[in-house]
C-alpha positions, 0 to 999 in steps of 0.5 A, a space after each residue: 171370920 174363918 182363918 185364911 192364909 192371906 200370904 198365900 192369897 196375896 202371892 196370886 196378885 200383881 202386887 209390888 214389894 214384900 208381904 209383911 202382915 195382914 189383919 181383919 179389916 172393917 166390920 162387914 158381915 158378908 165378905 171376909 176382908 183383910 188389910 195387908 201391909 207390903 214393904 216397897 223399898 223404904 216405904 209401906 203400902 196397904 192393899 185389901 184382900 177380900 173373900 167374896 161370900 159365894 153363899 150370898 152372891 151365887 155368881 161371883 164371876 159375873 159379879 166381878 165383871 160388874 165391879 170391873 166395868 163399874 170401876 173402870 167407867 168411874 175412873 174414866 169419868 172422874 179423869 174426864 171431870 178433872 177432879 183431884 186424885 181420881 185414883 182415890 175417888 173410885 176403887 181400883 182392882 188389882 189383877 192376878 198374875 194371869 190378868 184375871 179379876 179374881 183368884 179361886 183357891 183350892 177350897 173354892 173361895 173367890 178372892 179379889 184385891 183392891 188398893 186401900 184408899 189411904 187417908 180416909 175413914 168411914 162412919 157407922 152412923 150419921 151424927 152431923 148434918 154435914 156427914 149426911 150431906 157428904 154421903 148424899 152427894 157421894 151416892 148422887 154422884 155415883 149414880 150420875 157418873 154411871 148413868 151412861 155406862 155402855 151396854 150390856 146391862 149389868 147382871 143382877 147379883 141378887 135377883 129381885 133385891 128390891 122387888 117389894 111386891 115379891 117381898 110382901 108375898 113372902 111375908 104373906 106366905 110366912 104369916 099363913 105358914 106360921 111355922 113357929 107359932 109366932 104370928 100371935 106375938 106379932 099381931 100389931 106388926 102384921 096388921 100394920 103391914 097388911 094395911 099398907 100392902 098397896 104401897 109395895 107396887 107403887 114404884 114398880 107400877 110407875 116403872 112399868 108405865 115408863 114414868 120411872 126408868 131403870 138406872 144403875 144403883 148401889 143398893 146398899 147406901 149406908 153411910 159406912 159405904 162412903 169413905 170420907 177424906 180425913 183432911 177435908 171431910 169430903 165423901 170421896 169414894 163409894 165402896 162395897 160394890 157387890 150389889 151395884 146393879 140395875 134398879 131405880 134411883 129411888 131405891 138408893 135415896 130411899 135406903 139413905 133416908 132409912 139408914 141415915 136419918 134415924 139416930 138409933 140402931 135398927 134394933 132399938 127397943 125403946 121406940 120413943 127414940 125412933 124418929 126421922 131427924 129433919 136437919 139430917 134429912 135436909 142435908 142428905 137430900 140437899 147433897 143428893 140432889 146437888 150431885 144427881 139432880 140433873 139426871 133425875 126425872 120429875 117423877 123421881 123427885 115427886 116420889 123421893 119421900 115415898 121411897 124412904 117410906 117404901 124401903 123402910 117398909 121393905 126392911 120391916 117386912 123382911 125382918 118380920 118374915 124372918 121372925 115368923 120363919 124362925 130367924 133363918 136369914 138374919 143373925 140374931 142376938 136374942 129371941 125376938 131380935 128380928 121382931 125388934 128390928 121390924 118394930 123399929 122400921 115401922 116406928 120410923 115409917 110413922 115418924 116419916 108420915 107424921 112429918 111428911 108435910 114438912 119434908 115435902 116442903 124441903 124437897 120442893 125447895 131443894 128441887 127448885 134450886 
């Protein structure tokens, strides 16, 4: 993380008390995030100062308008529901002294400030079914509460983020170009991908036919984007809102299945360890459907398991594309790192397919409740 004068940044925002200190916070690798301590009378309070990575998010001004609209809507909905401590259940933006949503420093960096949600923790991986249940419930409620966000349409902060057909076309170009002469080293993975090309257009076709409708989705539904209350264990707040934009509800549950149900990292080299854990899947889907079920269509529920395969496939071909292209997008720690990541995704698809009958029975039972 580059060095930044957080004290100078902090002075731009409407914050009470005296700035004491700031330290890097969290383990995100896109934005630069700091937790700052302020002295307010005889107490201290913490806020989050965050630099938006404008190399990834090309239009940070519109992005911040998205975040403002989403957080304001969530807070109003939470208040209307009468939930306890609504201020801890949605991120709260702190404006600048000019009442702007962000501050742009002399180097062109865009900064924002949030309340830090105290008394919470996040997890990098799911280890217990209850964690999966709470994460699924948190993301399901997030989708449901945003379902009636008034117009205009949110901007797409990353264009075609889940356009799986375009992702596959990029893979085909990388195979054809083979600029690093690596296709020969990834022959089984390429053959696997090419054999499943047809699946990339399934959800897009259903959307075009009107069987799936556009919703507001989070688009990065890893468990570490949910804050869990330390006292109760409840998943109370969804964070990392930069990719909140129009999409399909299935994209979010699909990515939850991909990231939450497998017990090993996405670059695990021992593929015998790569599997979908059925109890975690059941808890995740149960929590998600309990919270989101009343606005999901029958088609959403019919394609829930397929979405897990599709988003896993999408990530697999993205890793494979980057490997064939010379590792230009994802950071790597070893020469074949992206190929290892690809192989893990493809192994997870095989595990989902091997257990699909059992998973279908679970979804059918939970959908009927």
